[in-house]
C-alpha positions in Angstrom: 0.0 0.0 0.0 1.4 3.4 -1.0 1.9 5.9 1.8 3.0 9.5 1.8 4.2 10.9 5.1 4.7 14.6 5.4 6.8 16.2 8.2 8.5 19.5 9.0 5.5 21.7 9.7 5.2 23.9 12.8 4.9 27.4 14.1 7.2 30.1 12.6 7.4 33.9 12.8 6.7 36.0 9.7 9.9 36.2 7.6 11.0 32.8 8.9 11.7 29.5 7.1 10.6 25.9 7.2 11.4 22.9 5.1 8.7 20.3 4.6 9.5 16.7 3.7 7.3 14.0 2.1 8.6 10.5 2.2 7.0 7.9 -0.1 6.6 4.2 0.3 6.6 3.2 -3.3 8.9 1.0 -5.4 9.7 3.4 -8.3 9.5 6.8 -6.8 11.4 8.4 -9.7 8.5 7.6 -12.1 6.0 9.9 -10.2 5.4 13.6 -10.5 5.4 15.2 -7.1 3.3 18.1 -5.9 2.6 20.2 -2.8 -0.8 21.6 -2.1 -2.2 23.6 0.8 -5.5 24.3 2.4 -6.3 27.1 4.8 -9.4 27.1 7.0 -12.5 28.0 5.0 -10.6 27.8 1.7 -10.3 25.2 -1.1 -7.2 23.2 -1.4 -4.8 25.0 -3.8 -1.7 24.1 -5.8 1.6 25.3 -4.4 4.4 23.6 -6.4 5.3 20.7 -8.6 8.3 18.8 -9.8 8.3 16.4 -12.7 10.2 13.1 -13.1 12.8 15.1 -15.0 13.2 17.8 -12.4 11.3 20.6 -14.0 9.5 22.8 -11.5 6.4 24.9 -11.4 5.0 27.2 -8.7 1.9 29.1 -7.8 2.4 32.9 -8.3 1.8 33.4 -4.6 4.9 31.5 -3.6 7.2 32.0 -6.6 10.7 33.2 -5.6 10.0 32.3 -1.9 9.4 28.5 -2.1 11.6 25.8 -3.7 10.5 22.3 -4.4 13.1 19.5 -4.8 13.3 15.8 -4.8 15.8 13.0 -3.8 14.9 9.9 -5.7 17.3 7.8 -3.7 15.6 8.7 -0.5 12.1 8.7 -2.1 11.5 12.1 -0.7 10.2 15.4 -2.0 11.0 18.7 -0.2 9.5 22.1 0.0 11.8 24.8 1.2 9.7 27.8 2.4 11.4 31.1 2.9 10.2 34.6 3.7 7.0 33.1 5.2 3.9 35.2 5.5 0.8 34.8 7.7 -1.2 34.0 4.6 1.0 30.9 4.1 -0.7 29.4 7.1 -2.4 26.2 6.0 -2.2 22.4 6.1 0.3 21.4 3.5 -0.3 18.2 1.5 2.0 16.1 -0.6 0.6 14.6 -3.8 2.2 11.9 -6.0 0.9 11.2 -9.5 1.5 9.3 -12.6 -0.9 8.1 -15.3 -3.6 6.1 -13.6 -2.4 6.8 -10.1 -3.0 9.7 -7.6 -1.9 9.6 -4.0 -2.2 12.1 -1.2 -0.5 12.4 2.2 -2.2 13.2 5.5 -0.9 16.8 5.7 1.3 18.8 8.0 0.2 22.1 9.6 2.2 25.3 9.0 1.4 28.3 11.1 3.0 31.7 10.4 2.4 34.0 13.3 4.1 36.4 15.7 
């Protein structure tokens, strides 16, 4: 059974940084596209960042130049480095793993940006 386990969330002050990790239990991690989404209270889940099997990246406009997505295929892990955090970045962050015919989500990790 495929599992995605996020970690690294927490409470941080505005302007601070966090790095989220998402570890996958899957045999061929390198064949999956990896994504981060987030959902704030009362809002719909929204796209944050994506990285393809070839390493190409894409970001939501709201996080561009502040967040960086990366992957380590040997460790079967995707990361989200979040810098210059703002209160509006507060949300539950979810990892998503996709390839044709497959779509898996993690359980989420809370990120709170507050002074």
